[in-house]
PAVO-899254 format. One record per residue: residue number from 1; residue in three letters; z, y, x of N, C-alpha, C, O in turn. Coordinates in Angstrom, 1 decimal, always signed. Layout:
+-----+-----+--------+--------+--------+--------+--------+--------+--------+--------+--------+--------+--------+--------+
|   k |   r |     nZ |     nY |     nX |    caZ |    caY |    caX |     cZ |     cY |     cX |     oZ |     oY |     oX |
+-----+-----+--------+--------+--------+--------+--------+--------+--------+--------+--------+--------+--------+--------+
| NUM | ala |      Z |      Y |      X |      Z |      Y |      X |      Z |      Y |      X |      Z |      Y |      X |
...
+-----+-----+--------+--------+--------+--------+--------+--------+--------+--------+--------+--------+--------+--------+
//
This chain:
+-----+-----+--------+--------+--------+--------+--------+--------+--------+--------+--------+--------+--------+--------+
|   k |   r |     nZ |     nY |     nX |    caZ |    caY |    caX |     cZ |     cY |     cX |     oZ |     oY |     oX |
+-----+-----+--------+--------+--------+--------+--------+--------+--------+--------+--------+--------+--------+--------+
|   1 | met |   -0.4 |   -0.9 |   +0.9 |   +0.2 |   -0.5 |   +0.1 |   -0.1 |   +1.0 |   +0.6 |   -0.7 |   +1.9 |   +0.0 |
|   2 | asn |   +0.6 |   +1.1 |   +1.7 |   +0.6 |   +2.3 |   +3.1 |   -0.8 |   +2.6 |   +3.3 |   -1.3 |   +3.7 |   +3.0 |
|   3 | glu |   -1.3 |   +1.8 |   +3.8 |   -2.5 |   +2.0 |   +4.3 |   -3.7 |   +2.8 |   +3.5 |   -4.6 |   +3.3 |   +4.1 |
|   4 | arg |   -3.3 |   +2.7 |   +1.7 |   -4.1 |   +3.0 |   +0.8 |   -3.9 |   +4.7 |   +0.9 |   -4.7 |   +5.7 |   +0.8 |
|   5 | leu |   -2.4 |   +4.5 |   +1.0 |   -2.0 |   +6.2 |   +0.9 |   -2.3 |   +6.9 |   +2.1 |   -2.2 |   +8.2 |   +2.3 |
|   6 | ala |   -2.7 |   +6.1 |   +3.1 |   -2.7 |   +6.9 |   +4.7 |   -4.1 |   +7.4 |   +4.8 |   -4.4 |   +8.2 |   +5.6 |
|   7 | ser |   -5.1 |   +6.8 |   +3.7 |   -6.3 |   +6.9 |   +3.6 |   -6.7 |   +8.0 |   +2.6 |   -7.8 |   +8.3 |   +2.4 |
|   8 | leu |   -5.6 |   +8.6 |   +2.0 |   -5.9 |   +9.9 |   +1.1 |   -5.5 |  +11.1 |   +1.9 |   -5.7 |  +12.3 |   +1.4 |
|   9 | ile |   -4.9 |  +10.9 |   +3.1 |   -4.5 |  +12.4 |   +3.9 |   -5.5 |  +12.5 |   +4.7 |   -5.9 |  +11.7 |   +5.6 |
|  10 | asp |   -5.8 |  +14.1 |   +4.2 |   -6.6 |  +14.8 |   +5.2 |   -6.2 |  +15.3 |   +6.6 |   -5.7 |  +16.4 |   +6.3 |
|  11 | leu |   -6.2 |  +15.2 |   +7.2 |   -5.3 |  +16.0 |   +8.7 |   -5.3 |  +16.8 |   +8.8 |   -4.3 |  +17.4 |   +9.2 |
|  12 | lys |   -6.8 |  +17.6 |   +8.3 |   -6.9 |  +19.3 |   +8.3 |   -6.1 |  +19.6 |   +7.5 |   -5.8 |  +20.7 |   +8.0 |
|  13 | lys |   -5.5 |  +19.4 |   +6.5 |   -4.9 |  +19.7 |   +5.3 |   -3.0 |  +19.3 |   +5.5 |   -2.2 |  +19.9 |   +4.7 |
|  14 | val |   -2.6 |  +18.6 |   +6.4 |   -1.3 |  +18.5 |   +6.7 |   -1.1 |  +19.4 |   +7.1 |   -1.8 |  +20.0 |   +7.9 |
|  15 | val |   +0.2 |  +20.0 |   +6.4 |   +1.4 |  +21.1 |   +6.7 |   +2.5 |  +20.4 |   +7.0 |   +3.1 |  +20.9 |   +8.0 |
|  16 | tyr |   +3.1 |  +19.4 |   +6.5 |   +4.0 |  +18.6 |   +6.6 |   +4.1 |  +17.3 |   +7.1 |   +3.2 |  +16.7 |   +6.5 |
|  17 | gly |   +4.6 |  +16.8 |   +7.6 |   +4.4 |  +15.1 |   +7.8 |   +3.3 |  +14.7 |   +8.6 |   +2.9 |  +15.3 |   +9.6 |
|  18 | gly |   +2.7 |  +13.3 |   +7.8 |   +1.4 |  +13.1 |   +8.0 |   +1.2 |  +12.0 |   +8.8 |   +0.1 |  +11.4 |   +9.0 |
|  19 | lys |   +2.7 |  +11.6 |   +9.5 |   +2.6 |  +10.6 |  +10.4 |   +2.3 |   +9.2 |   +9.2 |   +2.4 |   +9.3 |   +8.0 |
|  20 | phe |   +2.1 |   +8.1 |   +9.9 |   +1.7 |   +6.7 |   +9.3 |   +2.1 |   +5.6 |  +10.3 |   +1.5 |   +5.9 |  +11.3 |
|  21 | asp |   +3.0 |   +4.3 |  +10.5 |   +2.9 |   +3.7 |  +10.8 |   +2.7 |   +2.0 |  +10.5 |   +3.7 |   +1.4 |  +10.3 |
|  22 | ala |   +1.8 |   +1.7 |  +10.6 |   +1.4 |   +0.5 |   +9.7 |   +1.8 |   -0.6 |   +9.8 |   +2.0 |   -1.3 |   +8.8 |
|  23 | pro |   +2.3 |   -1.2 |  +11.6 |   +3.2 |   -2.1 |  +11.5 |   +4.7 |   -2.2 |  +10.7 |   +5.4 |   -3.2 |  +10.3 |
|  24 | ala |   +5.0 |   -0.8 |  +10.6 |   +6.6 |   -0.6 |  +10.4 |   +6.8 |   -0.2 |   +8.9 |   +7.9 |   +0.1 |   +8.3 |
|  25 | arg |   +5.1 |   -0.1 |   +8.2 |   +5.3 |   +0.1 |   +6.8 |   +5.7 |   +1.3 |   +6.4 |   +6.2 |   +1.4 |   +5.3 |
|  26 | tyr |   +5.6 |   +2.3 |   +7.3 |   +6.3 |   +3.9 |   +7.4 |   +5.1 |   +5.1 |   +6.9 |   +4.0 |   +5.2 |   +7.4 |
|  27 | leu |   +5.8 |   +6.1 |   +5.7 |   +4.8 |   +7.4 |   +5.9 |   +5.6 |   +8.4 |   +5.8 |   +6.6 |   +8.6 |   +5.0 |
|  28 | asp |   +5.0 |   +9.0 |   +6.8 |   +5.7 |  +10.3 |   +6.3 |   +5.5 |  +11.3 |   +4.9 |   +4.5 |  +11.7 |   +4.4 |
|  29 | pro |   +6.8 |  +11.5 |   +4.5 |   +6.7 |  +12.4 |   +3.3 |   +5.8 |  +13.6 |   +3.6 |   +6.3 |  +14.4 |   +4.4 |
|  30 | thr |   +4.7 |  +13.9 |   +3.3 |   +4.0 |  +14.4 |   +3.5 |   +3.1 |  +15.7 |   +2.4 |   +2.8 |  +15.5 |   +1.2 |
|  31 | ile |   +2.9 |  +16.8 |   +3.1 |   +2.1 |  +18.0 |   +1.9 |   +0.9 |  +18.5 |   +2.8 |   +0.7 |  +18.9 |   +4.0 |
|  32 | leu |   +0.0 |  +18.4 |   +1.4 |   -1.5 |  +18.4 |   +1.7 |   -1.5 |  +20.3 |   +1.4 |   -0.7 |  +20.7 |   +0.5 |
|  33 | tyr |   -2.2 |  +21.1 |   +1.9 |   -2.5 |  +22.2 |   +1.8 |   -3.4 |  +23.0 |   +2.5 |   -3.0 |  +23.4 |   +3.6 |
|  34 | pro |   -4.9 |  +23.6 |   +1.9 |   -5.2 |  +23.7 |   +0.2 |   -6.0 |  +22.3 |   -0.2 |   -7.0 |  +22.2 |   +0.5 |
|  35 | val |   -5.8 |  +21.7 |   -0.8 |   -6.2 |  +20.8 |   -2.0 |   -7.1 |  +21.5 |   -3.0 |   -6.8 |  +22.4 |   -3.7 |
|  36 | thr |   -8.3 |  +20.7 |   -2.9 |   -9.3 |  +21.0 |   -4.3 |   -9.3 |  +19.7 |   -4.8 |   -9.0 |  +18.6 |   -4.3 |
|  37 | trp |   -9.7 |  +20.0 |   -6.1 |  -10.4 |  +19.2 |   -7.2 |  -11.1 |  +18.1 |   -6.5 |  -10.8 |  +16.9 |   -6.7 |
|  38 | ser |  -12.1 |  +18.4 |   -5.7 |  -12.9 |  +17.3 |   -5.0 |  -12.1 |  +16.6 |   -4.0 |  -12.8 |  +15.6 |   -3.6 |
|  39 | asp |  -11.1 |  +16.7 |   -3.4 |  -10.4 |  +15.9 |   -2.3 |   -9.9 |  +14.7 |   -2.9 |   -9.2 |  +14.5 |   -3.9 |
|  40 | lys |  -10.6 |  +13.4 |   -1.6 |  -10.0 |  +12.2 |   -1.8 |   -8.7 |  +12.0 |   -3.1 |   -8.7 |  +11.5 |   -4.2 |
|  41 | ile |   -7.8 |  +12.7 |   -2.2 |   -6.2 |  +12.6 |   -2.9 |   -6.3 |  +12.6 |   -4.4 |   -5.6 |  +12.0 |   -5.1 |
|  42 | met |   -7.4 |  +13.5 |   -4.7 |   -7.2 |  +14.1 |   -6.4 |   -8.0 |  +12.6 |   -7.5 |   -7.8 |  +12.5 |   -8.7 |
|  43 | asp |   -8.5 |  +11.7 |   -6.8 |   -9.1 |  +11.0 |   -7.1 |   -8.3 |   +9.4 |   -7.9 |   -8.6 |   +8.7 |   -8.9 |
|  44 | asp |   -7.6 |   +9.3 |   -7.2 |   -6.4 |   +8.0 |   -7.7 |   -5.0 |   +8.7 |   -7.9 |   -4.7 |   +9.8 |   -7.3 |
|  45 | glu |   -4.2 |   +8.2 |   -8.4 |   -2.7 |   +7.9 |   -8.8 |   -2.1 |   +7.8 |   -7.1 |   -2.7 |   +7.1 |   -6.3 |
|  46 | ile |   -1.1 |   +8.6 |   -6.7 |   -0.6 |   +8.4 |   -5.3 |   +0.3 |   +7.5 |   -5.4 |   +0.1 |   +6.4 |   -4.8 |
|  47 | phe |   +2.0 |   +7.7 |   -6.4 |   +3.1 |   +6.7 |   -6.4 |   +3.5 |   +6.8 |   -4.6 |   +3.8 |   +5.8 |   -3.8 |
|  48 | gly |   +3.4 |   +8.0 |   -4.3 |   +4.2 |   +7.9 |   -2.9 |   +4.3 |   +9.0 |   -1.8 |   +3.4 |   +9.8 |   -2.1 |
|  49 | pro |   +5.0 |   +9.4 |   -0.9 |   +5.4 |  +10.5 |   -0.7 |   +4.2 |  +11.1 |   -0.1 |   +4.0 |  +11.3 |   +1.1 |
|  50 | leu |   +3.4 |  +11.5 |   -1.3 |   +2.4 |  +12.9 |   -0.7 |   +2.5 |  +13.7 |   -1.6 |   +2.8 |  +13.3 |   -2.7 |
|  51 | leu |   +2.2 |  +15.0 |   -1.5 |   +2.2 |  +16.4 |   -2.3 |   +1.2 |  +17.3 |   -2.0 |   +1.1 |  +18.3 |   -1.2 |
|  52 | pro |   +0.3 |  +16.6 |   -3.2 |   -1.2 |  +17.9 |   -3.1 |   -1.0 |  +18.8 |   -3.7 |   -0.5 |  +18.7 |   -4.9 |
|  53 | ile |   -1.2 |  +20.0 |   -3.2 |   -0.9 |  +21.4 |   -3.4 |   -2.4 |  +22.2 |   -3.5 |   -3.2 |  +22.3 |   -2.6 |
|  54 | leu |   -2.6 |  +22.7 |   -5.1 |   -3.4 |  +23.0 |   -5.4 |   -3.7 |  +25.1 |   -5.7 |   -2.8 |  +25.7 |   -6.2 |
|  55 | thr |   -4.2 |  +25.4 |   -5.5 |   -3.8 |  +26.9 |   -6.0 |   -4.7 |  +27.4 |   -7.3 |   -5.8 |  +26.8 |   -7.3 |
|  56 | phe |   -4.7 |  +28.2 |   -7.9 |   -5.4 |  +28.7 |   -8.9 |   -5.4 |  +30.2 |   -9.1 |   -4.5 |  +31.0 |   -8.9 |
|  57 | ser |   -6.7 |  +30.7 |   -9.8 |   -6.5 |  +32.2 |  -10.3 |   -6.6 |  +32.5 |  -11.6 |   -6.5 |  +33.6 |  -12.1 |
|  58 | asp |   -6.8 |  +31.4 |  -12.2 |   -7.8 |  +31.3 |  -13.4 |   -6.7 |  +30.3 |  -14.3 |   -7.0 |  +29.1 |  -14.3 |
|  59 | leu |   -5.2 |  +30.7 |  -15.3 |   -4.5 |  +30.2 |  -15.1 |   -5.2 |  +29.0 |  -16.7 |   -5.0 |  +27.8 |  -16.9 |
|  60 | gly |   -6.0 |  +29.9 |  -17.6 |   -6.7 |  +29.0 |  -18.7 |   -7.8 |  +28.1 |  -18.0 |   -8.1 |  +27.3 |  -18.8 |
|  61 | lys |   -8.4 |  +28.0 |  -16.8 |   -9.5 |  +27.2 |  -16.5 |   -8.7 |  +26.4 |  -15.6 |   -9.2 |  +25.2 |  -15.5 |
|  62 | leu |   -7.6 |  +26.6 |  -14.9 |   -6.4 |  +25.1 |  -14.8 |   -6.1 |  +24.4 |  -15.8 |   -6.1 |  +23.2 |  -15.7 |
|  63 | leu |   -5.8 |  +24.9 |  -16.6 |   -5.1 |  +24.2 |  -17.9 |   -6.5 |  +23.3 |  -18.6 |   -6.5 |  +22.1 |  -19.1 |
|  64 | glu |   -7.3 |  +23.9 |  -18.6 |   -8.4 |  +23.0 |  -19.7 |   -9.0 |  +22.2 |  -18.2 |   -9.5 |  +21.2 |  -18.8 |
|  65 | lys |   -9.2 |  +21.9 |  -17.1 |   -9.4 |  +20.5 |  -15.9 |   -8.3 |  +19.9 |  -16.2 |   -8.5 |  +18.8 |  -16.7 |
|  66 | ile |   -7.2 |  +20.2 |  -16.1 |   -6.0 |  +19.5 |  -16.1 |   -6.2 |  +18.7 |  -18.1 |   -5.9 |  +17.5 |  -18.3 |
|  67 | lys |   -6.6 |  +19.2 |  -18.8 |   -6.4 |  +18.4 |  -20.2 |   -7.8 |  +17.7 |  -20.1 |   -8.0 |  +16.6 |  -20.7 |
|  68 | ser |   -8.5 |  +18.2 |  -19.6 |  -10.1 |  +17.2 |  -19.1 |   -9.5 |  +16.1 |  -18.3 |  -10.4 |  +15.4 |  -18.1 |
|  69 | leu |   -8.4 |  +15.5 |  -17.8 |   -8.5 |  +14.4 |  -17.1 |   -7.7 |  +13.8 |  -17.8 |   -7.0 |  +14.3 |  -18.6 |
|  70 | pro |   -7.7 |  +12.3 |  -17.4 |   -7.3 |  +11.2 |  -18.4 |   -5.4 |  +11.6 |  -18.1 |   -5.1 |  +12.6 |  -17.4 |
|  71 | ser |   -4.5 |  +10.6 |  -18.6 |   -3.0 |  +11.3 |  -18.8 |   -3.1 |  +11.0 |  -16.7 |   -3.5 |  +10.1 |  -15.9 |
|  72 | pro |   -2.5 |  +12.6 |  -16.5 |   -1.8 |  +12.7 |  -15.1 |   -0.7 |  +11.9 |  -14.8 |   +0.1 |  +11.3 |  -15.6 |
|  73 | ser |   -0.7 |  +11.8 |  -13.6 |   +0.9 |  +11.8 |  -13.0 |   +1.7 |  +12.8 |  -13.0 |   +1.2 |  +13.7 |  -13.7 |
|  74 | pro |   +2.6 |  +13.2 |  -12.5 |   +3.7 |  +13.9 |  -12.6 |   +2.8 |  +15.5 |  -12.6 |   +2.7 |  +15.9 |  -11.5 |
|  75 | val |   +2.3 |  +16.4 |  -13.3 |   +2.1 |  +17.5 |  -13.2 |   +3.6 |  +18.6 |  -12.6 |   +4.7 |  +18.5 |  -13.1 |
|  76 | met |   +3.1 |  +19.5 |  -11.4 |   +4.1 |  +20.1 |  -11.1 |   +3.8 |  +21.6 |  -11.5 |   +2.7 |  +21.7 |  -12.1 |
|  77 | phe |   +4.4 |  +22.9 |  -11.3 |   +4.2 |  +23.8 |  -11.9 |   +5.0 |  +24.9 |  -11.3 |   +6.1 |  +25.1 |  -11.7 |
|  78 | ser |   +4.4 |  +25.9 |  -10.0 |   +5.3 |  +27.0 |   -9.7 |   +4.8 |  +28.6 |  -10.3 |   +3.7 |  +29.0 |  -10.3 |
|  79 | ala |   +5.9 |  +29.2 |  -10.9 |   +4.9 |  +30.3 |  -11.7 |   +5.9 |  +31.4 |  -11.7 |   +7.1 |  +31.1 |  -11.8 |
|  80 | ala |   +5.4 |  +32.5 |  -11.6 |   +6.2 |  +33.7 |  -11.3 |   +7.2 |  +34.3 |  -12.5 |   +8.0 |  +35.1 |  -12.3 |
|  81 | thr |   +7.1 |  +33.8 |  -13.7 |   +7.5 |  +33.8 |  -14.7 |   +8.0 |  +32.5 |  -15.4 |   +7.2 |  +31.5 |  -15.4 |
|  82 | ser |   +9.0 |  +32.5 |  -15.9 |   +9.7 |  +31.3 |  -17.1 |   +8.5 |  +30.8 |  -17.9 |   +8.1 |  +29.7 |  -18.0 |
|  83 | arg |   +8.0 |  +32.4 |  -18.5 |   +7.1 |  +32.1 |  -19.9 |   +6.0 |  +31.5 |  -19.4 |   +5.8 |  +30.4 |  -19.9 |
|  84 | arg |   +5.3 |  +31.9 |  -18.4 |   +4.3 |  +31.9 |  -17.7 |   +4.4 |  +29.8 |  -17.3 |   +3.5 |  +29.0 |  -17.4 |
|  85 | leu |   +5.7 |  +29.9 |  -17.1 |   +5.7 |  +28.0 |  -16.6 |   +5.8 |  +27.0 |  -17.7 |   +5.4 |  +25.9 |  -17.7 |
|  86 | thr |   +6.4 |  +27.8 |  -19.4 |   +6.5 |  +27.1 |  -20.3 |   +5.5 |  +26.9 |  -21.0 |   +5.4 |  +25.8 |  -21.4 |
|  87 | val |   +4.5 |  +28.0 |  -21.3 |   +2.9 |  +27.8 |  -21.5 |   +2.5 |  +26.7 |  -20.8 |   +2.4 |  +25.6 |  -21.5 |
|  88 | cys |   +2.2 |  +26.8 |  -19.6 |   +1.8 |  +25.4 |  -18.8 |   +2.2 |  +24.4 |  -18.9 |   +1.2 |  +23.6 |  -19.1 |
|  89 | cys |   +3.2 |  +24.0 |  -19.0 |   +3.8 |  +22.6 |  -19.3 |   +4.0 |  +22.5 |  -20.8 |   +4.6 |  +21.4 |  -21.0 |
|  90 | asn |   +3.9 |  +23.0 |  -21.5 |   +4.3 |  +22.3 |  -23.0 |   +3.2 |  +21.3 |  -23.4 |   +3.4 |  +20.2 |  -23.9 |
|  91 | pro |   +1.9 |  +21.9 |  -22.9 |   +0.9 |  +21.0 |  -23.6 |   +0.6 |  +19.4 |  -23.5 |   +0.0 |  +18.5 |  -24.2 |
|  92 | phe |   +1.7 |  +19.4 |  -21.8 |   +1.0 |  +18.2 |  -21.2 |   +2.2 |  +16.9 |  -21.1 |   +3.4 |  +16.8 |  -20.9 |
|  93 | arg |   +1.2 |  +15.8 |  -21.5 |   +2.5 |  +14.7 |  -21.2 |   +2.1 |  +13.8 |  -19.7 |   +0.9 |  +13.5 |  -19.4 |
|  94 | ser |   +2.9 |  +13.7 |  -19.3 |   +2.7 |  +12.6 |  -17.9 |   +2.2 |  +10.9 |  -18.0 |   +2.4 |  +10.3 |  -19.1 |
|  95 | ala |   +1.7 |  +10.3 |  -17.1 |   +1.6 |   +9.0 |  -17.4 |   +2.6 |   +8.2 |  -18.2 |   +3.7 |   +8.3 |  -17.6 |
|  96 | gly |   +2.7 |   +7.5 |  -19.3 |   +4.0 |   +6.7 |  -19.6 |   +5.0 |   +7.5 |  -20.5 |   +5.9 |   +7.0 |  -21.1 |
|  97 | ala |   +4.5 |   +8.9 |  -20.5 |   +5.7 |   +9.7 |  -21.0 |   +5.2 |  +10.1 |  -22.7 |   +4.1 |  +10.6 |  -22.7 |
|  98 | pro |   +5.7 |  +10.0 |  -23.6 |   +5.4 |  +10.0 |  -25.1 |   +5.3 |  +11.5 |  -25.7 |   +5.0 |  +11.7 |  -26.9 |
+-----+-----+--------+--------+--------+--------+--------+--------+--------+--------+--------+--------+--------+--------+
//
């Protein structure tokens, strides 16, 4: 499983972590930035210590893109105001969530 996760890491986008040791079955917690929708890591469910960070300038377009995808894994938002965060999070379900 760690080999699959390690294959999702674009080393040019690692801002933290990124080390992988196959014999020890170890993968650093890893933050990737900037990530785009076309990056390999966005094509698969992660289930590991990888955090891709996407940025956006148009909230409406972002929400439509996320809604167009199959049930996403957890979606995390950071927002300047709690009102904006509520607007973002209310319409979404994570995989397995009612």
